[in-house]
C-alpha positions in Angstrom: -36.4 100.4 21.7 -32.7 101.2 21.9 -33.0 101.6 25.7 -34.7 98.3 25.9 -32.0 96.6 23.9 -29.3 98.3 25.9 -31.0 97.1 29.1 -31.2 93.5 27.8 -27.5 93.6 26.8 -26.6 95.0 30.3 -28.7 92.3 32.0 -27.2 89.5 29.9 -23.7 90.9 30.5 -24.4 91.0 34.3 -25.7 87.4 34.2 -22.6 86.2 32.3 -20.4 88.0 34.8 -22.3 86.5 37.7 -22.0 83.0 36.1 -18.3 83.4 35.5 -17.9 84.6 39.1 -19.8 81.6 40.4 -17.7 79.3 38.3 -14.5 80.9 39.6 -15.7 80.6 43.2 -16.5 76.9 42.6 -13.1 76.2 41.1 -11.4 78.1 43.9 -13.1 76.1 46.7 -12.4 72.8 44.8 -8.7 73.6 44.3 -6.0 71.6 46.1 -4.6 74.5 48.3 -8.1 75.1 49.7 -8.6 71.4 50.5 -5.1 71.3 52.1 -6.3 74.2 54.3 -9.6 72.4 55.1 -7.7 69.3 56.0 -5.4 71.4 58.3 -8.4 73.0 60.0 -10.0 69.5 60.5 -6.7 68.3 62.1 -6.7 71.3 64.4 -10.3 70.7 65.5 -9.4 67.0 66.1 -6.4 68.0 68.3 -8.4 70.7 70.1 -11.3 68.4 70.8 -8.8 65.7 72.1 -7.0 68.2 74.4 -10.4 69.3 75.7 -11.0 65.9 77.1 -8.0 66.3 79.5 -9.1 68.0 82.7 -5.7 69.6 83.5 -5.4 71.2 80.0 -9.1 72.1 79.9 -8.8 73.9 83.2 -5.8 76.0 82.1 -6.6 76.5 78.4 -10.3 75.6 78.1 -11.4 79.1 76.8 -8.6 79.2 74.2 -9.5 75.7 72.9 -13.1 76.6 72.7 -12.4 79.8 70.8 -10.2 77.9 68.3 -12.8 75.2 67.8 -15.7 77.5 67.4 -13.7 79.9 65.2 -12.9 77.1 62.7 -16.5 75.9 62.8 -17.9 79.4 62.1 -15.3 79.8 59.3 -16.8 76.6 57.8 -20.3 78.0 58.2 -19.4 81.2 56.5 -17.8 79.2 53.6 -20.9 77.1 53.2 -23.2 80.1 53.2 -21.1 82.0 50.7 -20.8 79.1 48.3 -24.5 78.4 48.4 -25.4 82.0 47.8 -22.9 82.3 44.9 -23.0 78.9 43.2 -26.6 78.1 44.1 -27.8 74.8 42.5 -24.3 73.9 41.4 -23.4 73.5 45.1 -26.0 70.7 45.5 -24.9 68.8 42.4 -22.0 67.4 44.3 -23.0 64.9 47.0 -19.8 65.7 48.9 -21.0 69.3 49.4 -24.3 68.0 50.8 -22.4 65.7 53.1 -20.2 68.6 54.3 -23.3 70.8 54.8 -25.0 68.1 56.9 -21.9 67.6 59.0 -21.6 71.3 59.7 -25.3 71.8 60.5 -25.2 68.9 62.9 -22.1 70.4 64.6 -24.0 73.6 65.2 -26.8 71.8 67.0 -26.6 72.4 70.8 -26.4 69.2 72.8 -24.6 67.9 75.9 -22.4 65.9 73.5 -19.8 68.1 71.8 -21.0 67.9 68.1 -18.0 69.9 66.9 -16.0 66.7 66.7 -18.2 65.6 63.8 -16.5 68.2 61.7 -13.5 65.8 61.6 -15.5 63.7 59.1 -15.3 66.7 56.7 -11.7 65.6 56.1 -12.9 62.6 54.1 -13.8 64.8 51.1 -10.3 66.5 51.2 -8.6 63.1 51.4 -10.6 61.9 48.4 -9.7 65.0 46.3 -6.1 65.3 47.3 -5.3 61.7 46.7 -2.7 61.6 49.5 -3.3 57.9 50.0 -4.6 56.3 46.8 -5.9 53.3 48.6 -7.8 55.5 51.1 -9.3 57.4 48.1 -10.5 54.1 46.6 -12.2 53.1 49.9 -13.9 56.5 50.4 -15.2 56.6 46.8 -16.2 52.9 47.0 -18.3 53.6 50.2 -19.9 56.7 48.5 -20.7 54.7 45.3 -22.1 51.8 47.3 -24.5 54.0 49.3 -27.5 53.4 47.0 -27.0 49.7 47.1 -26.6 49.7 50.9 -29.8 51.6 51.2 -31.6 49.1 49.1 -30.2 46.2 51.1 -31.0 47.9 54.3 -34.6 48.4 53.2 -34.8 44.7 52.3 -33.3 43.8 55.7 -35.8 46.0 57.5 -38.7 44.2 55.7 -37.3 40.8 56.9 -36.6 42.1 60.3 -40.1 43.6 60.8 -41.8 40.5 59.4 -39.8 38.2 61.8 -40.6 40.5 64.7 -44.3 40.3 64.0 -44.2 36.5 63.6 -42.2 36.0 66.8 -44.6 38.3 68.7 -47.6 36.2 67.6 -45.9 32.9 68.4 -44.1 33.6 71.7 -45.7 36.5 73.5 -47.9 34.3 75.7 -45.2 32.5 77.6 -42.2 34.8 76.9 -43.6 38.4 77.3 -40.2 39.7 78.6 -38.6 38.7 75.2 -41.6 38.9 72.7 -44.3 40.8 74.6 -45.0 43.3 71.8 -43.5 44.4 68.5 -41.1 46.8 70.1 -39.7 44.2 72.6 -39.5 41.6 69.8 -37.5 43.9 67.6 -35.1 44.7 70.5 -34.7 41.0 71.2 -34.1 40.0 67.6 -31.7 42.9 67.1 -29.6 41.9 70.1 -29.5 38.3 68.7 -27.9 39.6 65.5 -25.7 42.3 67.0 -24.6 40.5 70.1 -24.9 36.9 68.9 -27.2 35.9 71.7 -29.6 33.6 69.7 -28.3 30.5 71.5 -29.0 32.0 75.0 -32.4 33.2 73.8 -33.4 29.8 72.4 -32.2 28.0 75.5 -34.4 30.3 77.7 -37.4 29.4 75.6 -37.1 25.6 75.4 -39.3 25.0 78.4 -42.4 26.4 76.7 -41.4 26.3 73.0 -39.1 23.3 72.3 -39.0 24.1 68.5 -38.2 27.9 69.0 -34.6 27.3 68.1 -35.6 26.5 64.5 -37.3 29.9 64.0 -34.5 31.8 65.7 -31.8 29.9 63.7 -33.6 30.8 60.4 -33.9 34.4 61.4 -30.2 34.6 62.5 -29.1 33.0 59.2 -31.2 35.3 57.0 -30.3 38.5 58.8 -26.9 37.7 60.2 -25.3 36.0 57.2 -27.4 36.6 54.0 -28.0 40.3 54.5 -24.6 40.9 55.9 -22.9 39.3 52.9 -25.1 41.3 50.6 -23.8 44.5 52.2 -20.2 43.4 52.0 -20.7 42.3 48.4 -22.2 45.7 47.5 -19.3 47.6 49.1 -16.6 45.3 47.5 -18.3 45.6 44.1 -18.4 49.4 44.3 -14.7 49.5 45.4 -13.7 47.2 42.4 -15.6 49.6 40.0 -13.7 52.6 41.5 -10.3 50.8 41.1 -11.1 49.9 37.5 -12.3 53.4 36.7 -9.1 54.8 38.2 -6.9 52.4 36.2 -8.8 53.2 33.0 -8.3 56.9 33.6 -4.6 56.4 34.1 -4.4 54.0 31.2 -3.0 51.1 33.4 -6.0 48.7 33.1 -4.9 45.3 31.8 -7.7 45.3 29.2 -6.6 48.7 27.9 -3.1 47.4 27.4 -4.5 44.3 25.7 -6.6 46.4 23.3 -3.6 48.6 22.6 -1.5 45.6 21.8 -4.2 44.2 19.5 -4.5 47.5 17.7 -0.7 47.6 17.2 -0.7 44.0 15.9 -3.6 44.8 13.5 -1.8 47.9 12.2 1.3 45.7 11.6 -0.8 43.1 9.8 -2.4 45.8 7.6 1.0 47.2 6.8 2.3 43.8 5.8 -0.7 43.1 3.6 -0.3 46.5 1.9 3.4 45.7 1.2 2.4 42.3 -0.1 -0.2 43.8 -2.5 2.4 46.1 -3.9 4.7 43.2 -4.7 
């Protein structure tokens, strides 16, 4: 029985020590010096990748630049693996950690395009934490906070887009197969109308066989090009406003906080005056 209790105590002690170690590792990698180091490494990768695009420099120092770039990338990989092993589920509780992990995994994928340049985006997290440029921090946090709203709006936009593609295919594929021959061609045509603002040219080319086609295309362009776009912009602006307000409340500089503080001071003064009046 005593051996069992001792074993349980030893196990609990080891678990606590491991938990404390994981906490220390998490705090270490979230500290400002480490983020300054990460930002410095990101800047080096950006410079190295830029220099690699110059034929003269690449011919002379190509191997050195590749060693530096891959060395930093593998350092990031080792960091991620170590943090996941030690901190486990706590690592995935921060969406920035997931973002960094996806960036590094993508950078490791072998393609003709040099994916190592994607590691530059890892600097967004460090800029957010270090608060070097407060306005930049607000923008980054606002974009991150607006992500669920943007996903919802994008889903809504896709429903509209797919529905309009189906309708346009059924209406116009007979005499305009090059623009609306099937669902794939219709989606490409409608997407180019929104992205490249070609709905006038498209409607003009269809007036011979479909005189009223411009009405349908104008409705589509209005819904997708203006309504959905404004929803996305509104979602981002709203999220950024919330971030700015939260930051002001945290610092105690929000106008409402000052107003409440003044009201409390005035109320305390009134109570004091009433108390004095009662004594008299």
